[in-house]
C-alpha positions as CSV (number, residue, x, y, z in Angstrom):
1,M,78.5,-60.0,-198.3
2,S,75.9,-61.8,-200.4
3,P,74.5,-65.1,-199.3
4,V,76.4,-68.0,-200.8
5,A,73.2,-69.4,-202.4
6,T,72.9,-66.4,-204.6
7,L,76.4,-66.5,-206.0
8,R,76.0,-68.4,-209.2
9,I,76.2,-67.5,-212.9
10,A,75.1,-70.3,-215.3
11,G,78.1,-71.5,-217.3
12,V,80.7,-69.7,-215.2
13,R,82.6,-72.2,-213.0
14,L,85.2,-71.6,-210.3
15,A,87.6,-73.6,-208.2
16,A,89.9,-72.7,-205.4
17,G,92.9,-74.7,-204.0
18,A,96.1,-74.5,-202.1
19,A,99.4,-74.3,-204.0
20,G,101.5,-73.2,-201.1
21,I,102.5,-69.9,-202.9
22,R,103.1,-68.0,-199.6
23,Y,100.4,-69.0,-197.2
24,Q,100.3,-72.4,-195.4
25,G,97.0,-74.1,-194.7
26,R,94.8,-72.0,-196.9
27,D,93.7,-71.7,-200.5
28,D,95.7,-69.3,-202.6
29,L,94.9,-70.2,-206.2
30,V,91.7,-69.7,-208.2
31,L,90.4,-70.8,-211.6
32,L,87.5,-69.2,-213.3
33,A,86.2,-70.9,-216.5
34,L,84.1,-69.1,-219.0
35,P,81.7,-70.8,-221.5
36,P,82.3,-70.6,-225.3
37,G,81.1,-67.3,-226.7
38,A,81.6,-65.3,-223.5
39,E,82.8,-61.8,-223.8
40,T,85.2,-60.1,-221.4
41,A,86.1,-56.5,-220.6
42,A,88.9,-55.4,-218.2
43,V,90.6,-52.3,-216.8
44,F,94.1,-52.4,-215.3
45,T,96.4,-50.4,-213.1
46,T,98.0,-47.2,-214.4
47,N,101.1,-47.8,-212.3
48,A,104.2,-47.7,-214.6
49,F,105.6,-50.7,-212.8
50,S,102.6,-52.8,-213.8
51,A,103.1,-56.5,-212.8
52,A,103.9,-59.2,-215.3
53,P,100.4,-60.7,-215.1
54,V,98.9,-57.3,-215.9
55,Q,101.1,-56.9,-218.9
56,L,100.3,-60.4,-220.2
57,A,96.6,-60.2,-219.5
58,R,96.4,-57.0,-221.5
59,H,98.2,-58.7,-224.3
60,H,96.1,-61.8,-224.3
61,L,92.8,-59.9,-224.0
62,A,93.8,-57.9,-227.1
63,Q,94.2,-61.1,-229.1
64,T,91.2,-63.3,-228.3
65,P,88.3,-63.7,-225.9
66,P,89.5,-65.5,-222.8
67,R,88.2,-68.9,-221.6
68,W,90.0,-68.9,-218.3
69,L,91.1,-66.6,-215.5
70,L,94.0,-67.7,-213.3
71,I,94.4,-65.9,-210.1
72,N,96.9,-66.3,-207.3
73,S,97.4,-64.6,-203.9
74,G,100.5,-64.3,-201.8
75,N,102.8,-63.2,-204.6
76,A,102.3,-60.2,-206.9
77,N,104.9,-61.2,-209.6
78,A,105.6,-57.5,-209.9
79,G,109.1,-55.9,-210.1
80,T,110.3,-59.3,-211.5
81,G,111.5,-58.2,-215.0
82,A,111.8,-60.6,-217.9
83,R,111.7,-63.7,-215.6
84,G,108.4,-62.6,-214.1
85,L,106.8,-62.3,-217.6
86,A,108.2,-65.7,-218.5
87,D,106.8,-67.2,-215.3
88,A,103.3,-65.7,-216.0
89,E,103.5,-67.2,-219.5
90,T,104.5,-70.6,-218.1
91,C,101.5,-70.6,-215.8
92,C,99.2,-69.8,-218.7
93,T,100.7,-72.5,-220.8
94,A,100.3,-75.0,-217.9
95,L,96.6,-74.1,-217.6
96,A,96.1,-74.3,-221.3
97,A,97.3,-77.9,-221.2
98,A,95.1,-78.7,-218.3
99,G,92.1,-76.8,-219.6
100,D,92.3,-77.7,-223.3
101,C,92.7,-74.2,-224.7
102,A,95.4,-71.9,-226.2
103,P,97.7,-70.1,-223.7
104,E,96.3,-66.8,-225.2
105,E,92.9,-67.7,-223.9
106,V,94.1,-67.5,-220.3
107,L,94.2,-64.2,-218.4
108,P,96.6,-64.3,-215.4
109,F,96.2,-62.2,-212.2
110,S,98.4,-62.0,-209.1
111,T,98.3,-60.3,-205.7
112,G,100.7,-60.3,-202.8
113,V,104.3,-59.4,-202.1
114,I,106.1,-57.4,-204.8
115,G,109.6,-58.4,-206.0
116,E,109.5,-62.1,-205.5
117,Y,109.3,-64.8,-208.2
118,L,106.3,-67.0,-208.6
119,P,106.7,-70.7,-207.5
120,V,105.7,-71.8,-211.0
121,E,106.1,-75.5,-210.3
122,R,103.7,-75.5,-207.3
123,I,101.1,-73.5,-209.3
124,A,101.3,-75.9,-212.3
125,A,101.1,-78.9,-210.1
126,A,97.9,-77.6,-208.5
127,L,96.1,-76.9,-211.7
128,P,94.7,-80.4,-212.7
129,A,92.9,-80.8,-209.4
130,L,91.4,-77.3,-209.7
131,V,90.2,-78.0,-213.2
132,A,88.5,-81.2,-212.0
133,G,86.9,-79.3,-209.1
134,L,85.2,-76.5,-211.1
135,R,81.6,-75.7,-210.1
136,E,79.2,-72.8,-210.6
137,D,78.7,-72.2,-206.9
138,G,82.5,-71.7,-206.3
139,W,82.4,-67.9,-205.8
140,A,82.6,-67.9,-202.0
141,D,85.6,-70.2,-201.9
142,A,87.3,-68.2,-204.6
143,A,86.7,-64.9,-202.8
144,S,88.4,-66.3,-199.7
145,A,91.3,-67.6,-201.7
146,I,92.2,-64.3,-203.4
147,M,92.5,-62.4,-200.0
148,T,95.9,-61.1,-198.7
149,T,95.5,-58.8,-195.7
150,D,91.7,-58.8,-196.0
151,T,89.9,-59.9,-192.9
152,R,86.9,-61.2,-194.8
153,P,85.9,-62.2,-198.3
154,K,84.0,-59.7,-200.4
155,T,81.1,-60.7,-202.7
156,A,78.0,-59.0,-204.1
157,T,75.2,-59.8,-206.5
158,A,72.4,-57.8,-208.2
159,R,69.6,-58.7,-210.6
160,C,67.7,-56.8,-213.3
161,D,65.3,-57.4,-216.2
162,V,66.8,-58.2,-219.6
163,G,64.3,-59.0,-222.3
164,G,61.7,-60.2,-219.9
165,R,64.1,-62.5,-218.1
166,E,65.9,-62.0,-214.8
167,A,69.6,-61.4,-215.4
168,T,72.2,-61.8,-212.6
169,V,75.5,-60.0,-211.9
170,V,77.9,-61.6,-209.4
171,G,81.2,-60.2,-208.2
172,M,84.0,-60.8,-205.8
173,A,86.9,-58.5,-204.9
174,K,90.0,-58.4,-202.7
175,G,91.7,-55.4,-201.2
176,A,92.4,-53.9,-197.8
177,G,95.7,-52.0,-198.3
178,M,97.6,-50.3,-201.1
179,I,94.3,-48.9,-202.1
180,R,94.1,-45.6,-204.0
181,P,92.1,-44.8,-207.1
182,D,93.9,-45.0,-210.4
183,M,91.9,-47.7,-212.1
184,A,90.5,-50.2,-209.6
185,T,93.2,-50.4,-207.0
186,M,92.6,-54.0,-206.1
187,L,91.4,-57.2,-207.8
188,A,87.8,-57.6,-208.7
189,F,86.0,-60.1,-210.9
190,L,82.4,-59.8,-212.1
191,A,80.2,-61.9,-214.3
192,T,76.7,-61.8,-215.7
193,D,74.6,-64.4,-217.5
194,A,73.4,-61.8,-220.0
195,A,74.9,-61.7,-223.6
196,V,76.6,-58.4,-224.1
197,P,78.8,-57.2,-227.1
198,R,82.3,-56.4,-226.0
199,A,82.2,-52.7,-226.8
200,L,79.1,-52.2,-224.6
201,L,80.5,-54.4,-221.9
202,E,83.7,-52.2,-221.8
203,R,81.6,-49.1,-221.5
204,M,79.6,-50.5,-218.7
205,L,82.7,-51.5,-216.8
206,R,84.5,-48.2,-217.3
207,E,81.6,-46.2,-216.1
208,A,81.0,-48.4,-213.1
209,V,84.6,-48.3,-212.1
210,A,84.9,-44.6,-212.4
211,D,82.4,-43.9,-209.5
212,S,83.1,-47.0,-207.4
213,F,86.5,-48.6,-207.3
214,N,88.1,-45.4,-208.7
215,A,86.4,-43.4,-205.9
216,I,87.9,-45.1,-202.9
217,S,91.2,-44.6,-201.0
218,I,92.6,-46.3,-197.9
219,D,96.2,-45.2,-197.9
220,G,96.9,-43.3,-201.1
221,D,99.0,-46.1,-202.7
222,T,98.2,-47.4,-206.2
223,S,99.1,-51.0,-206.6
224,T,101.2,-52.6,-209.4
225,N,98.6,-55.3,-209.9
226,D,95.2,-53.7,-210.0
227,A,92.6,-55.2,-212.3
228,C,88.8,-55.3,-212.6
229,V,87.2,-57.8,-215.0
230,L,83.6,-58.1,-216.2
231,C,82.6,-61.2,-218.1
232,A,79.3,-61.8,-220.0
233,A,78.6,-65.5,-220.2
234,G,75.6,-65.2,-222.6
235,T,73.9,-68.1,-220.9
236,L,70.6,-66.3,-220.2
237,D,67.7,-67.3,-222.4
238,A,67.2,-63.7,-223.6
239,P,68.3,-61.6,-226.6
240,A,71.7,-60.0,-226.4
241,V,71.8,-56.6,-224.7
242,T,72.3,-53.8,-227.2
243,E,73.3,-50.2,-226.8
244,G,70.6,-47.6,-226.1
245,T,68.0,-50.0,-224.8
246,A,66.2,-50.3,-221.4
247,A,68.0,-53.6,-221.0
248,A,71.4,-52.0,-221.4
249,D,70.5,-49.3,-218.8
250,A,69.2,-51.9,-216.4
251,L,72.3,-54.1,-216.7
252,A,74.6,-51.2,-216.4
253,A,72.8,-50.2,-213.1
254,A,73.2,-53.8,-211.8
255,V,76.9,-53.8,-212.6
256,R,77.3,-50.4,-210.9
257,A,75.4,-51.7,-207.8
258,V,77.8,-54.7,-207.5
259,C,80.9,-52.5,-208.0
260,D,79.5,-50.0,-205.4
261,E,78.9,-52.8,-202.8
262,L,82.4,-54.3,-203.4
263,A,84.1,-50.9,-203.3
264,T,82.4,-50.0,-200.0
265,A,83.4,-53.4,-198.6
266,I,87.0,-52.8,-199.4
267,V,87.1,-49.5,-197.5
268,R,85.2,-51.0,-194.6
269,D,87.9,-53.7,-194.5
270,G,90.8,-51.3,-194.8
271,E,93.9,-52.4,-192.9
272,G,93.3,-51.4,-189.3
273,A,90.3,-49.2,-190.2
274,S,87.6,-48.5,-187.7
275,K,85.6,-45.9,-189.6
276,L,84.0,-45.5,-193.1
277,V,84.1,-41.9,-194.1
278,T,82.3,-40.4,-197.1
279,L,83.8,-37.3,-198.6
280,E,81.4,-35.1,-200.6
281,V,82.8,-32.0,-202.2
282,A,80.2,-29.7,-203.9
283,E,79.9,-26.3,-205.5
284,A,83.2,-26.7,-207.3
285,A,84.0,-25.1,-210.6
286,T,84.9,-28.5,-212.2
287,R,84.7,-32.1,-211.2
288,A,88.5,-32.3,-211.3
289,E,88.7,-29.5,-208.8
290,A,86.1,-31.2,-206.5
291,R,88.1,-34.5,-206.7
292,A,91.4,-32.8,-205.9
293,V,89.9,-31.4,-202.7
294,A,88.4,-34.8,-201.8
295,D,91.8,-36.5,-202.5
296,T,93.7,-34.0,-200.4
297,I,91.5,-34.6,-197.4
298,A,91.5,-38.4,-197.8
299,H,95.3,-38.6,-198.1
300,S,96.1,-36.4,-195.2
301,P,97.7,-38.4,-192.4
302,L,96.7,-35.7,-189.9
303,V,93.0,-35.9,-191.0
304,K,93.1,-39.7,-191.0
305,T,94.6,-40.0,-187.5
306,A,92.0,-37.5,-186.2
307,L,89.3,-39.7,-187.6
308,F,90.8,-42.7,-185.8
309,A,90.8,-40.7,-182.5
310,S,87.2,-39.5,-183.1
311,D,88.8,-36.0,-182.6
312,P,86.9,-33.2,-184.4
313,N,90.1,-31.4,-185.2
314,W,88.5,-29.5,-188.0
315,G,91.5,-27.3,-188.6
316,R,93.1,-30.3,-190.3
317,I,90.2,-30.6,-192.7
318,L,90.2,-26.8,-193.4
319,A,94.0,-26.9,-194.0
320,A,93.6,-29.8,-196.5
321,V,90.9,-27.9,-198.4
322,G,93.2,-24.9,-198.5
323,R,96.2,-26.7,-199.9
324,A,94.3,-28.7,-202.6
325,G,95.4,-26.4,-205.4
326,V,92.1,-24.7,-206.0
327,S,93.1,-21.5,-207.8
328,G,91.5,-18.3,-206.5
329,L,89.6,-20.1,-203.7
330,D,87.5,-17.6,-201.8
331,I,87.6,-18.9,-198.2
332,E,84.6,-16.7,-197.2
333,R,82.4,-18.9,-199.4
334,V,83.7,-22.3,-198.2
335,R,81.5,-24.3,-195.8
336,I,82.5,-27.6,-194.1
337,W,80.2,-30.1,-192.3
338,L,80.5,-33.3,-190.3
339,D,77.2,-35.0,-191.4
340,D,74.7,-32.1,-190.7
341,C,76.9,-30.4,-188.2
342,L,78.2,-27.1,-189.8
343,I,81.8,-26.5,-188.6
344,V,83.3,-23.9,-190.9
345,R,81.7,-20.8,-192.5
346,R,82.9,-17.4,-193.6
347,G,86.6,-18.3,-193.2
348,G,86.4,-19.7,-189.7
349,R,84.5,-21.7,-187.1
350,D,80.7,-21.4,-187.5
351,A,79.2,-19.5,-184.5
352,G,76.8,-22.3,-183.8
353,Y,79.4,-25.1,-183.8
354,T,80.3,-26.9,-180.6
355,E,83.1,-29.4,-179.9
356,A,80.6,-31.8,-178.4
357,A,78.5,-31.9,-181.5
358,G,81.5,-32.5,-183.7
359,R,82.8,-35.3,-181.4
360,A,79.4,-37.0,-181.4
361,V,79.5,-37.3,-185.2
362,M,83.1,-38.5,-185.3
363,A,82.4,-41.2,-182.6
364,R,80.2,-43.0,-185.2
365,D,81.7,-45.8,-187.3
366,A,80.3,-44.2,-190.5
367,F,79.8,-40.5,-191.3
368,C,80.3,-37.9,-194.0
369,I,82.6,-34.9,-194.3
370,R,80.9,-32.4,-196.7
371,V,82.6,-29.4,-198.3
372,A,80.9,-26.7,-200.3
373,L,83.4,-24.5,-202.2
374,G,81.0,-21.8,-203.4
375,R,82.4,-21.8,-206.9
376,G,80.0,-23.7,-209.2
377,E,77.9,-26.8,-209.6
378,A,80.4,-29.6,-210.0
379,A,80.8,-32.3,-207.3
380,A,82.8,-35.4,-206.4
381,R,82.4,-38.2,-203.9
382,L,85.1,-40.4,-202.4
383,L,85.1,-43.1,-199.7
384,T,88.0,-43.4,-197.3
385,C,88.8,-44.5,-193.8
386,D,90.9,-43.7,-190.7
387,L,94.5,-44.4,-190.1
388,S,95.1,-46.5,-187.0
389,Y,97.9,-48.2,-185.0
390,D,97.0,-51.5,-186.7
391,Y,97.6,-50.1,-190.2
392,V,101.2,-49.4,-189.2
393,R,101.6,-52.8,-187.5
394,I,100.1,-54.8,-190.4
395,N,102.3,-53.1,-193.0
396,A,105.4,-53.2,-190.8
397,E,105.0,-56.9,-190.3
398,Y,103.7,-57.8,-193.8
399,R,106.8,-59.7,-194.9
400,T,107.8,-61.1,-191.6
């Protein structure tokens, strides 16, 4: 997590407060205010049951650049039908009145329990105090307020050169369960002080998300509420970033670095997780093929429980590779490693492999499972974690 002192974007102000949405004695509502002229890009969940705030945020973003983001935890406002959409609209209208803007200039976001209605009155009542408490150094408080089953807030920052000036990117995210790539599988909010046209901002975000938030999995579940937002405040004293320039490349790299750090933090904080596992699949015929193999390994309960036990039960990994749907896979060409420890070669256990060597790797809190398919030059990378007793407990008790 980045030091609090570094979490600041000129012109971007935040506030966090307690509306009593579900949690008692903790903040659960966040405002993020953008300066005039700011540009915003966003990507959203692909879940067909996308939550009311996702539907409304998409609609508002297509109409006009936003001035406000309104984020609540504790209640997802998903699976709530027409009333849920009306409730999201009511919250936007209430913030518009308190923040002196049009309702369409508010993007709503929610996270928490699915299928329950928002306590609209409590949210509306909390807004005036949050508007009055906005400040540029409010990122750390906001990151804590958007948590659900997270055990710690997640923030990150990066800097780069833009037109001879130092540009900053700051981000925060929440997520620890119901995490599976299919957009961004959590909530994440990033901002930069650079000025960036919306089309370029959208490209930067899509590309950053593809190899960061879209390349993580904790439990294989894609949420109804996923969103990742990137705002360009335009408050840096430098020319606007334009396509095809060194400044664009540098800023895109900074955005990617923040997304990478936040995505890794989400997996490290996976519900009940004790291990961070990198899956690298190489020598595939296509990237899609490589990703299918990585996904199958990451979503295997048998693999994930072996990871938790530090048990090098490599047969489970081998079986996952074999059922990943790779047409015409030649098992004689497949190799599998735990870090640099070669386990599988020529269709079976490598002659030099020992159980002790495999167990030593899996006892670490972070390691890599590498698979070479022997079919081509395409590759994919995915971050995942183990499946523990605590994951079952946390999710069994989530609504109690």
